[in-house]
Structure formats: structure tokens, C-alpha cells
N, C-alpha and C positions, 0 to 999 in steps of 0.2 A: 466585601464585595457583592456578592449576590443574595439572594435569600433561598437558596437550595440547600438543605440537609446532605454532609458529607460528601464533599467534593474533594476527589483525588484527583492528584497528579503522578504520573509515572513517565517513565523513559523506557521505550521498547526496542528491541534490538541494536542493544548498544554493545559496539564491538569494544570498547574501552571506557574509564571513566572521561565524563564529559559529551562522549558519544550518544547516539539514537534518537527515537522521536518523541516529542515531548506529548501524552495524551491527556486529557479530562478524562475521569471517569465518575460519575454519580450513579450508586446502586440502588438507590429508592427516589427514582422519579415519576412514581407513577400519578402522584399530584400536579407536576408539572405541565403547562401546557405549551405548545410550539414557539409562543412569543419567550417565556422565560427559557427554556432550552436553548434558542437562538440568541436568547441576551447572555445566559452563561457562557455559551461558546464563545463568543466576542470579547466577553472580559476575560477570560484564560487566555485567548489568542493562538490558542494552539492549532497545528493543523487541523484535528478533529478533537472530540469531546463525544465520549459514548454516554448514552443516557440508559439505564436498567429502567423500563417502564411499564413490565408486567414478569410475573414469577409465579411457574408451576412446579415445586420441585426444583429440580436441575435445568428445566428448560427453562429459558427466561425470553423476554421479546426486548431488543436493543435497536434504539435510533442514533443515527450518527450526524452531528452538525460540525461543519467546519464555520470558520467565523462569520461568514456570511449566507450560509445556504445550507439545507440538508441532504445530505448523500447517502444513496443507497446502501453502500458498504464500506467501509474502512477497517485494513488488516492489521495497522500497528494499534490501533483502539480497541480493535477484538482481542490483541494478545496481553493487553494489559489489564483489558475488565477479567480476562480470566484469569490471571494472575490474583489481581485486586479478590475475585469470588472464588478463588482457592483458599485465599488466605481466609476468607471466612466460614467457609462451608468444606474445606480439606480437598485435596487433588482430587483427580476424577474426571470423568467425563459431563461434559455440557450439550447442549442445543441452543444454539443462538437463532431467533427467529427475526429475521434481517427485511429491511423493503425488497433486497436484492434474492432472499429467499432462505433457506433453513441451512445452518452452516455448524455441522460437527464440530465440535471443539474438546481438545483434551489437556488437561494439565498432571504433571506428574515432577519430583523432586528430582533437580539435575544434580551432577555429580559433586555441586559445591552447596547440594540443600537449597539451592532456591530454585522457585518453582520454574519449569520450562515449560510452555503453552505451546499448543499448535491448532491452526485451523485446516478443516478441509473445505475448498472452495464450492460453491455453487457448481453446475456444468457449464465448463466453458465453451467459448466459440471463438474463431477466428473469419474475421471478413478481411475483404480487398479495402485500401485505402484509395478514395477517389482521386484521380490524377491531377483535379484542379484543386483540391484541398491540401492532395502530396506538396504541389506546387507553393503554396502559400505557407505552408509549415514548414519547410525546407528553406523558403525567404527569410522567416521570422528568424530561425535559427542562423540565418546568414553561411547558410551551406549547399550545396548543389547535390544534382544526382552523382556525381564523377566522385562524392565524398563518400557514399556510402559503402557500407560493405557489402559486397556483390552476393556473398552467403545467405542474408538477410534479408530480404526484401520488404520493404515499407508494408504495412498492415495492421488493421485494427485487433486488438484483443481483449475479450470479455471475461472476468471470471469474477464477476460482482460489479466493478465498474467498467466500461468499456474506455481502452488505452490504446491509443496511437502507439506503435514502434519503430521507431526511427535508430538503426545502427550504422555507426561511424565506423569508417575504417582505421582513420589515424587516431592514435591517442592523444598526440600534440592536439590536435582538432577538437577532441572529445573536452580535454582540459580546458581548453582556450575558449570555446563558443561562447557569446553574449548574444541575450536576448532582451525586447522591448517588451516589458509585464504586462502593462497596459495592453498593446496589441495583442497579448498570446492569450491574456485572459478573455480579450471580447473571440478570439478564435473557439476558445473553450465553451463559453457561453455561448457562441451559434451554433455552435456542433453537438451541444448537449452533452459534451464530457466533463462528467462531474469528479472525476479523479485526473492522473496527470499524464503529461506529454514523457515517454518513457524515450530517452536516449540511452543508447547502451553501446559499452564497445567491448569485445571477446577477443583478447589477444589470442588463445591458443586455438584447439581443435575444439570444433562444437561437437563434442564426447560428453558422455556421463562423465560426472565429476567435473565440468567445466566452471571454470571462474568469469562473473559476468559484471563489470562494473557498470553500474547504471545512475544516471543524472534524473531526477524524476521532476519534472514543472510544474510547480503548482502556485502559479500568482494569486495569493488574495490575501488580503489585508498588508499585515507586514511581511509577508513570506513570498518569497520566489522559488526556491527549490524545497522540496520534501526531504526530510534526513535519511527515511527508511518506510518504505512506502509496500504493505504487504499483498495487496490488491496487484499491485504492480507487478509485484514477483509473483505470483500466483497465474495472473495474464501473460506472462513472459513465459514460464513452463508450458503454457498452454500452446503460445506460439512458435515453440522449441519443438514442439511433441507433432502437433496438427499442422502447421506450413511448413516447416523445417523438416521435419521426417526424421527428429532424433529418435532411435528406438528406444523405447521404454518397457520396463521401469529404467528409470534412472534418477539421478540427483545433482544438482547443483548447487551455487551458491552464490547469492549477489550480495556486491561491496558497495555500500552506498552513502551520500553525505558529508567525503571527504574534502568536495569542493566547498563546502559551508559550514566546515570546522565539526562535524558532530558524524563522527565513522562509524557506522553503521553495519552490521553482517545479516544477512537472512538466508536461512537452510531451507530449501524447496526441494520436494519428494515429488517425482513425476509419475505416477501412474497410467498402463496403458491405455486406460478409458477413463471416463469422469473429471470429478474434480481434483485440484492440486492443493497437495498438503504443503503449508508453510509454518517452520517452526522457530521459535525465539522467546526471550525471557522479557522481564520489563521490571523496575524496580522503582522505588519511590524518588521522586523529584526532593 
């Protein structure tokens, strides 16, 4: 397929067999140029592929490519890369130097003996979503302001990538909305959103231990929705803490991927200040 050595393919955050988000991982990418990395990512066709371009002990430089562009950070590919590194170097701590900043990563054996990885995001922030952009985004989703969860106003949240957050009050609407992938891609590109559009539904109270179901829209190549999005989960944690005011520390679970047949689960831990921690596993495809 490619001229790169040692291409690994792993599923991250799988909730059950057949679930999770596929990621490519190249642990020895120091000799690859940008064009080669982009071609490998396109050939694999996964939402992202991670390339380890430099190493100094357990500190590594990582770059992430979708099938058509480089992205600053990718959570599920970070988890996949961490698990792959732990298989080689043994469990423990790593530091990933990414285009979004330095990310602390841990790996440890889980209850079943498989490695569980976690990353702490770069410093997050939450900003308003401009009204005219909000109107365009809602129109693309075929929803109106009346369909939104009044507890969770529209915003943009950053924890490695900037993600718009759209919370729908109705589970039925959350399950049934559709969108034009090409038009959504055009809006993403125009806004410089390298990650996903987070569409979320929270059925219960917004408290410690909540469960949020998310659909992360990511039209690229043949992909329309991302099965599991670590950077979006971290961004959602920052949004809940810094915009909604959920008292921290708290934890919550993101369920994702059901709508495209790849059920996934992400565990999120939100401290009182600073980066958001996301944990999960990864297994070879």
C-alpha cells in the first residue's frame, strides 16, 4: 500500500467488538516527508493516522493526518499510539509534543491485562459561537434554536482542536437529524475547524457522573461521522466546566458511534482547572 515501515492499525475506545474508531499509527516516521505522510493517511482512509517523527526517551513528537489534511491534535490516535508505544517500551508515562502543544500521556494495564491509555489535554478554552455562524450551522443540521437544550447554549470549545457544541433537547431529533456532508465540509473549512462538530444529547441531570451521547460530524473522504473523538470529549469537558459551571472535579462518560454501527465509550475526568483527561483502550484491527 505504502512505502512506510511498520504501519499499525488499531481501534480506540471500542465499547464492544466491532466498535471504536480506527487509527493508523507509524512509530518510525522520522524519514517521511509531509507528502508521504499525507499519502499514507489517505491510503489507510481512517479518520486520522498518527506519525511519530522524533523520540527522546519517552518524549515523542507526533503529527496527525486525516485523509486530506494535517490536524493539530487527535485524541483517538493519541490513545492508539500510546498503546502501541506501551507494547514496545512498557507501560508508563509519555509526553507527546503535538502541533497543539505538549500532552501528558499515561499507559497502564487494565483489569483484563490490556493497556489502558489516557491523555491530559492542552489548556482548554470556551468562546461564543457567532450568531450568523450558529444560524448557518443549525440550518445545515435542519434544526432550529427551539430544538436546543436550553441548559447547554451554543459555544465553541477548544482542547486541542476547536469544536462547535450543539446540544439537542430531543433524543428523537438527535437520532434522526441528517446533514449535507459537502456543505458541512465547506463550513468546517471556512471556519478553520480542524476537528468535528459536536452534536450532543444529555438525557439526565448535568452533574458528576452524567452520560452524554455524542455524534461528531467529520465529513472527510468517505467519512461523515467520527466513531469516537477524544479531542471532542475533552472539549466537551471544558465546556461543561467553564461554560455550564458543573462543579469540578467531576467525571462523565461519552457514548458515541452508535449511529454508524461503531459503538464507542470515552471516560472523561475534569479537574477544577487546566487540561481535561480522557481515557480508553485500543486493540489491533
